[in-house]
DSSP file (Angstrom, degrees, kcal/mol; ACC not computed):
  #  RESIDUE AA STRUCTURE BP1 BP2  ACC     N-H-->O    O-->H-N    N-H-->O    O-->H-N    TCO  KAPPA ALPHA  PHI   PSI    X-CA   Y-CA   Z-CA
    1    1 A M              0   0    0      0, 0.0    43,-2.3     0, 0.0     2,-0.4   0.000 360.0 360.0 360.0 138.1    0.0    0.0    0.0
    2    2 A L  B     -A   43   0A   0     41,-0.2    41,-0.2    36,-0.0    38,-0.1  -0.996 360.0-165.4-144.0 134.4    1.3    3.4   -0.9
    3    3 A C        +     0   0    0     39,-1.1    38,-3.6    -2,-0.4    39,-0.4  -0.859  17.8 173.8-116.6  92.1   -0.1    6.9   -0.4
    4    4 A P  S    S+     0   0    0      0, 0.0    -1,-0.1     0, 0.0     3,-0.1   0.811  71.0  35.6 -74.5 -31.6    2.1    9.1   -2.7
    5    5 A D  S    S-     0   0    0      1,-0.2     2,-0.3    35,-0.1    35,-0.1   0.784 123.9  -4.9 -98.0 -29.9    0.4   12.5   -2.5
    6    6 A E  S    S-     0   0    0     33,-0.1    35,-0.3    32,-0.0    -1,-0.2  -0.968  82.7 -76.8-156.5 164.9   -0.9   12.8    1.1
    7    7 A G        +     0   0    0     -2,-0.3    72,-1.4    33,-0.2     2,-0.3  -0.345  55.1 178.6 -64.2 151.4   -1.2   10.9    4.3
    8    8 A C  E     -BC  38  78B   0     30,-2.3    30,-3.4    70,-0.2     2,-0.5  -0.950  32.9-123.9-150.2 169.2   -4.0    8.3    4.4
    9    9 A R  E     -BC  37  77B   0     68,-2.3    68,-2.3    -2,-0.3     2,-0.4  -0.985  29.0-160.5-118.7 119.3   -5.7    5.6    6.3
   10   10 A A  E     -BC  36  76B   0     26,-2.8    26,-2.6    -2,-0.5     2,-0.4  -0.853   5.6-168.8-106.2 135.1   -5.9    2.2    4.6
   11   11 A T  E     -BC  35  75B   0     64,-3.0    64,-2.5    -2,-0.4     2,-0.4  -0.985   2.1-172.5-123.9 131.0   -8.3   -0.5    5.6
   12   12 A V  E     +BC  34  74B   0     22,-2.6    22,-2.8    -2,-0.4     2,-0.2  -0.985  20.1 139.8-124.5 133.1   -8.1   -4.1    4.3
   13   13 A G  E     + C   0  73B   0     60,-2.1    60,-2.8    -2,-0.4     2,-0.3  -0.824   8.5 134.1-150.0-172.2  -10.8   -6.7    4.9
   14   14 A G  E     -BC  31  72B   0     17,-0.8    17,-3.1    58,-0.3     2,-0.3  -0.998  38.9 -88.7 158.5-156.9  -12.4   -9.6    3.0
   15   15 A S  E     -BC  30  71B   0     56,-2.2    56,-2.8    -2,-0.3     2,-0.4  -0.980  14.4-141.1-151.8 159.0  -13.6  -13.2    3.1
   16   16 A V  E     -BC  29  70B   0     13,-2.6    13,-3.2    -2,-0.3     2,-0.5  -0.995  15.2-151.7-125.9 129.8  -12.3  -16.7    2.4
   17   17 A R  E     -BC  28  69B   0     52,-3.3    52,-2.0    -2,-0.4    11,-0.2  -0.897   9.6-169.0-105.3 126.1  -14.6  -19.3    0.9
   18   18 A V  E     -B   27   0B   0      9,-3.0     9,-2.2    -2,-0.5    50,-0.1  -0.960  17.9-132.2-115.8 128.9  -14.0  -23.0    1.7
   19   19 A P        -     0   0    0      0, 0.0     2,-0.2     0, 0.0    47,-0.1  -0.175  36.1 -78.8 -75.6 170.8  -15.8  -25.7   -0.3
   20   20 A Q        -     0   0    0      6,-0.1     2,-0.5     3,-0.0     5,-0.2  -0.496  43.2-166.9 -68.1 134.5  -17.6  -28.7    1.1
   21   21 A V  B >   -F   24   0C   0      3,-1.9     3,-2.5    -2,-0.2     2,-0.1  -0.973  54.8 -59.6-127.7 115.1  -15.3  -31.5    2.1
   22   22 A S  T 3  S-     0   0    0     -2,-0.5    -2,-0.0     1,-0.3     0, 0.0  -0.281 123.9  -8.3  46.1-115.1  -17.0  -34.8    2.8
   23   23 A A  T 3  S+     0   0    0     -3,-0.1     2,-0.5    -2,-0.1    -1,-0.3   0.569 114.9  95.7 -87.0  -8.1  -19.5  -34.2    5.6
   24   24 A V  B <  S-F   21   0C   0     -3,-2.5    -3,-1.9     1,-0.1     3,-0.1  -0.731  75.0-129.8 -88.1 123.9  -18.4  -30.7    6.4
   25   25 A K        -     0   0    0     -2,-0.5    -4,-0.1    -5,-0.2    -2,-0.1  -0.231  28.1 -91.7 -70.3 158.4  -20.5  -28.0    4.6
   26   26 A A        -     0   0    0     -6,-0.1     2,-0.3    -9,-0.0    -1,-0.1  -0.374  50.8-174.9 -65.1 147.8  -19.1  -25.2    2.6
   27   27 A K  E     -B   18   0B   0     -9,-2.2    -9,-3.0    -3,-0.1     2,-0.5  -0.998  25.1-141.2-149.7 148.7  -18.5  -22.0    4.6
   28   28 A T  E     -B   17   0B   0     -2,-0.3     2,-0.5   -11,-0.2   -11,-0.2  -0.958  18.9-157.0-110.9 126.1  -17.4  -18.4    4.1
   29   29 A F  E     -B   16   0B   0    -13,-3.2   -13,-2.6    -2,-0.5     2,-0.3  -0.882  10.9-138.4-103.5 129.8  -15.2  -16.9    6.8
   30   30 A K  E     -B   15   0B   0     -2,-0.5     2,-0.4   -15,-0.2   -15,-0.3  -0.693  14.2-136.0 -86.8 139.3  -15.1  -13.2    7.2
   31   31 A L  E     -B   14   0B   0    -17,-3.1   -17,-0.8    -2,-0.3     2,-0.2  -0.786  22.5-114.8 -93.8 135.6  -11.8  -11.5    7.8
   32   32 A R  E     -     0   0B   0     17,-0.5    17,-0.2    -2,-0.4     2,-0.1  -0.516  38.0-111.4 -68.8 131.5  -11.5   -8.9   10.4
   33   33 A A  E     -     0   0B   0     -2,-0.2     2,-0.4    15,-0.1   -20,-0.2  -0.374  28.3-153.6 -67.0 140.7  -10.7   -5.5    8.8
   34   34 A V  E     -B   12   0B   0    -22,-2.8   -22,-2.6    -2,-0.1     2,-0.4  -0.968   7.1-162.3-118.2 131.6   -7.3   -4.1    9.6
   35   35 A T  E     -B   11   0B   0     -2,-0.4     2,-0.4   -24,-0.2   -24,-0.2  -0.924   8.2-178.7-116.9 139.1   -6.6   -0.3    9.5
   36   36 A K  E     -B   10   0B   0    -26,-2.6   -26,-2.8    -2,-0.4     2,-0.4  -1.000  22.4-134.3-139.1 135.6   -3.3    1.4    9.2
   37   37 A E  E     -B    9   0B   0     -2,-0.4     2,-0.4   -28,-0.2   -28,-0.2  -0.739  25.2-166.2 -86.9 133.2   -2.3    5.1    9.2
   38   38 A L  E     -B    8   0B   0    -30,-3.4   -30,-2.3    -2,-0.4     2,-0.1  -0.968  12.6-137.0-123.6 137.2    0.2    6.0    6.5
   39   39 A A    >   -     0   0    0     -2,-0.4     3,-2.0   -32,-0.2   -36,-0.3  -0.400  50.1 -69.5 -80.5 166.2    2.3    9.1    6.1
   40   40 A R  T 3  S+     0   0    0      1,-0.3   -33,-0.2   -35,-0.1    -1,-0.1  -0.373 122.4   5.0 -59.4 127.7    2.7   10.8    2.7
   41   41 A G  T 3  S+     0   0    0    -38,-3.6     2,-0.3   -35,-0.3    -1,-0.3   0.409  96.0 138.2  78.9  -1.5    5.0    8.6    0.6
   42   42 A Q    <   -     0   0    0     -3,-2.0   -39,-1.1   -39,-0.4     2,-0.4  -0.580  40.7-152.3 -79.9 137.5    5.1    5.8    3.1
   43   43 A R  B     +A    2   0A   0     -2,-0.3     2,-0.3   -41,-0.2   -41,-0.2  -0.894  20.9 171.8-108.5 139.0    4.9    2.3    1.8
   44   44 A A        -     0   0    0    -43,-2.3     2,-0.4    -2,-0.4    -8,-0.0  -0.997  30.5-134.4-148.0 150.2    3.5   -0.5    4.1
   45   45 A K        -     0   0    0     -2,-0.3     2,-0.6     2,-0.0    -2,-0.0  -0.878  20.9-155.2 -99.6 137.4    2.4   -4.1    4.0
   46   46 A I        -     0   0    0     -2,-0.4     2,-0.4   -10,-0.0   -12,-0.0  -0.961   6.0-155.4-117.9 117.4   -0.9   -4.8    5.7
   47   47 A A        -     0   0    0     -2,-0.6     2,-0.5   -35,-0.0   -35,-0.1  -0.781   0.2-156.2 -95.7 131.2   -1.4   -8.4    6.9
   48   48 A V        -     0   0    0     -2,-0.4     2,-0.3   -35,-0.0   -15,-0.1  -0.927  16.2-141.6-105.4 126.1   -4.9   -9.7    7.4
   49   49 A R        -     0   0    0     -2,-0.5   -17,-0.5   -17,-0.2    -2,-0.0  -0.652   5.8-138.0 -93.4 144.1   -5.1  -12.6    9.9
   50   50 A L        -     0   0    0     -2,-0.3   -19,-0.1   -19,-0.1     2,-0.0  -0.742  25.3-108.8 -95.3 144.8   -7.4  -15.6    9.5
   51   51 A P     >  -     0   0    0      0, 0.0     4,-2.0     0, 0.0     3,-0.4  -0.388  30.7-115.0 -65.2 152.4   -9.4  -17.1   12.3
   52   52 A A  H  > S+     0   0    0      1,-0.2     4,-2.2     2,-0.2     5,-0.2   0.855 116.9  55.3 -58.7 -36.8   -8.0  -20.5   13.6
   53   53 A T  H  > S+     0   0    0      1,-0.2     4,-2.1     2,-0.2    -1,-0.2   0.862 106.9  50.6 -66.1 -34.4  -11.2  -22.2   12.4
   54   54 A A  H  > S+     0   0    0     -3,-0.4     4,-2.6     2,-0.2    -2,-0.2   0.908 108.7  51.2 -68.6 -41.6  -10.7  -20.8    8.9
   55   55 A I  H  X S+     0   0    0     -4,-2.0     4,-2.5     1,-0.2    -2,-0.2   0.919 110.9  48.6 -61.3 -43.5   -7.1  -22.1    8.8
   56   56 A T  H  X S+     0   0    0     -4,-2.2     4,-2.2     1,-0.2    -1,-0.2   0.922 112.8  47.7 -61.9 -44.7   -8.2  -25.6    9.9
   57   57 A A  H  X S+     0   0    0     -4,-2.1     4,-2.4     2,-0.2    -2,-0.2   0.879 111.4  50.8 -65.4 -38.6  -11.0  -25.6    7.2
   58   58 A I  H  X S+     0   0    0     -4,-2.6     4,-2.8     2,-0.2     5,-0.2   0.930 110.3  49.0 -65.4 -45.3   -8.6  -24.4    4.5
   59   59 A H  H  X S+     0   0    0     -4,-2.5     4,-2.2     1,-0.2    -2,-0.2   0.919 112.0  49.3 -58.9 -44.0   -6.0  -27.1    5.4
   60   60 A R  H  X S+     0   0    0     -4,-2.2     4,-1.4     1,-0.2    -1,-0.2   0.915 112.9  46.7 -62.2 -43.9   -8.8  -29.7    5.3
   61   61 A A  H  <>S+     0   0    0     -4,-2.4     5,-3.4     1,-0.2    -2,-0.2   0.916 113.1  47.8 -66.9 -43.2  -10.1  -28.5    1.9
   62   62 A L  H ><5S+     0   0    0     -4,-2.8     3,-1.4     1,-0.2    -1,-0.2   0.869 109.1  54.0 -67.1 -35.2   -6.6  -28.3    0.3
   63   63 A K  H 3<5S+     0   0    0     -4,-2.2    -1,-0.2     1,-0.3    -2,-0.2   0.850 108.2  50.2 -64.8 -33.5   -5.7  -31.8    1.6
   64   64 A A  T 3<5S-     0   0    0     -4,-1.4    -1,-0.3    -5,-0.2    -2,-0.2   0.249 123.5-108.2 -87.3  12.2   -8.9  -33.1   -0.1
   65   65 A R  T < 5S+     0   0    0     -3,-1.4    -3,-0.2     1,-0.2     2,-0.2   0.751  71.7 145.9  66.5  27.1   -7.8  -31.4   -3.3
   66   66 A G      < -     0   0    0     -5,-3.4    31,-0.6    -6,-0.2     2,-0.5  -0.484  47.0-122.8 -86.8 164.0  -10.5  -28.7   -3.0
   67   67 A A  E     - D   0  96B   0     29,-0.2     2,-0.3    -2,-0.2    29,-0.2  -0.923  21.7-163.6-110.7 132.1  -10.0  -25.1   -4.1
   68   68 A T  E     - D   0  95B   0     27,-2.1    27,-3.3    -2,-0.5     2,-0.4  -0.767   5.5-155.7-106.6 158.9  -10.4  -22.2   -1.7
   69   69 A S  E     -CD  17  94B   0    -52,-2.0   -52,-3.3    -2,-0.3     2,-0.4  -0.991   3.3-159.4-136.8 147.4  -10.9  -18.6   -2.8
   70   70 A A  E     -C   16   0B   0     23,-0.5     2,-0.5    -2,-0.4   -54,-0.2  -0.967   0.6-163.5-125.6 140.3  -10.2  -15.3   -1.0
   71   71 A A  E     -C   15   0B   0    -56,-2.8   -56,-2.2    -2,-0.4     2,-0.4  -0.990  10.4-168.3-123.7 123.6  -11.6  -11.9   -1.8
   72   72 A L  E     -C   14   0B   0     -2,-0.5     2,-0.4   -58,-0.2   -58,-0.3  -0.893   5.8-160.3-112.8 141.8   -9.9   -8.8   -0.4
   73   73 A Q  E     -C   13   0B   0    -60,-2.8   -60,-2.1    -2,-0.4     2,-0.4  -0.979   6.6-166.6-119.7 134.2  -11.2   -5.3   -0.3
   74   74 A I  E     -CE  12  86B   0     12,-2.2    12,-2.0    -2,-0.4     2,-0.4  -0.961   6.3-179.5-119.7 135.9   -9.0   -2.3    0.1
   75   75 A R  E     -CE  11  85B   0    -64,-2.5   -64,-3.0    -2,-0.4     2,-0.4  -0.990   4.0-171.3-136.0 127.5  -10.1    1.2    1.0
   76   76 A A  E     -CE  10  84B   0      8,-3.0     8,-2.3    -2,-0.4     2,-0.5  -0.975   2.8-166.8-120.5 130.8   -7.8    4.2    1.4
   77   77 A V  E     -CE   9  83B   0    -68,-2.3   -68,-2.3    -2,-0.4     6,-0.2  -0.975  14.6-146.3-119.0 121.3   -9.1    7.6    2.7
   78   78 A G  E >   -C    8   0B   0      4,-2.8     3,-2.0    -2,-0.5   -70,-0.2  -0.181  32.3 -96.4 -79.8 174.4   -6.7   10.6    2.2
   79   79 A A  T 3  S+     0   0    0    -72,-1.4   -71,-0.1     1,-0.3    -1,-0.1   0.796 126.5  55.8 -61.2 -29.9   -6.3   13.5    4.5
   80   80 A A  T 3  S-     0   0    0      2,-0.1    -1,-0.3     1,-0.0     3,-0.1   0.251 120.5-110.9 -87.2  13.2   -8.8   15.5    2.4
   81   81 A Q  S <  S+     0   0    0     -3,-2.0     2,-0.4     1,-0.3    -2,-0.1   0.667  70.9 143.6  64.8  20.1  -11.4   12.7    2.9
   82   82 A N        -     0   0    0      2,-0.0    -4,-2.8     0, 0.0     2,-0.3  -0.779  35.0-156.7 -86.7 135.7  -11.2   11.6   -0.7
   83   83 A A  E     -E   77   0B   0     -2,-0.4     2,-0.3    -6,-0.2    -6,-0.2  -0.815  19.2-176.9-118.4 151.5  -11.5    7.8   -0.9
   84   84 A T  E     +E   76   0B   0     -8,-2.3    -8,-3.0    -2,-0.3     2,-0.3  -0.988   9.9 176.4-140.8 147.6  -10.5    5.1   -3.3
   85   85 A S  E     +E   75   0B   0     -2,-0.3     2,-0.3   -10,-0.2   -10,-0.2  -0.945  15.4 113.6-145.8 166.0  -11.2    1.4   -3.1
   86   86 A G  E     -E   74   0B   0    -12,-2.0   -12,-2.2    -2,-0.3    -2,-0.0  -0.984  60.6 -47.6 162.0-167.8  -10.7   -1.8   -5.0
   87   87 A R        -     0   0    0     -2,-0.3   -14,-0.1   -14,-0.2     2,-0.1  -0.765  60.6-105.1 -96.0 139.2   -9.0   -5.1   -5.3
   88   88 A P    >   -     0   0    0      0, 0.0     3,-1.5     0, 0.0     2,-0.1  -0.392  39.0-108.6 -65.0 139.3   -5.3   -5.3   -4.7
   89   89 A L  T 3  S+     0   0    0      1,-0.3    -3,-0.0    -2,-0.1     0, 0.0  -0.443 101.8  13.4 -66.8 137.7   -3.2   -5.7   -7.8
   90   90 A G  T 3  S+     0   0    0      1,-0.2    -1,-0.3    -2,-0.1     0, 0.0   0.566  89.4 149.5  75.3   8.0   -1.7   -9.2   -8.2
   91   91 A A    <   -     0   0    0     -3,-1.5    -1,-0.2     1,-0.1     2,-0.1  -0.551  51.6-113.1 -76.2 137.2   -3.9  -10.6   -5.4
   92   92 A P        -     0   0    0      0, 0.0   -22,-0.2     0, 0.0     3,-0.1  -0.454  22.9-166.3 -69.2 139.6   -4.8  -14.3   -5.9
   93   93 A Q  S    S+     0   0    0      1,-0.3   -23,-0.5    -2,-0.1     2,-0.3   0.716  73.2  15.0 -95.7 -26.5   -8.4  -15.0   -6.6
   94   94 A A  E     -D   69   0B   0    -25,-0.2     2,-0.5     2,-0.0    -1,-0.3  -0.997  60.6-149.7-149.3 147.6   -8.3  -18.7   -5.9
   95   95 A V  E     -D   68   0B   0    -27,-3.3   -27,-2.1    -2,-0.3     2,-0.3  -0.978  16.8-160.8-119.7 119.4   -5.9  -21.1   -4.3
   96   96 A D  E      D   67   0B   0     -2,-0.5   -29,-0.2   -29,-0.2   -30,-0.1  -0.786 360.0 360.0-101.7 144.8   -5.8  -24.7   -5.7
   97   97 A G              0   0    0    -31,-0.6   -32,-0.1    -2,-0.3    -1,-0.1   0.432 360.0 360.0 -88.0 360.0   -4.4  -27.6   -3.8
């Protein structure tokens, strides 16, 4: 994440979709949004953490050769309250086992 012209506040959130594996139903896990303040010209990585239950479900699905998918949303609000949002460039849309 980079705010080249002015300081900004960046928020990243999203969800992970895990398919049905044998008797366990498909489920979508919401990711808790993470917010970080950035100074003008500052570059930062923002890590979004998965709940332990989501990690277990993802491991189970990948072991069973299932495909999981993640959707991330990024929103940056500048000092002048102008906002931009979208999908991160180069972000994976699906993870295959």
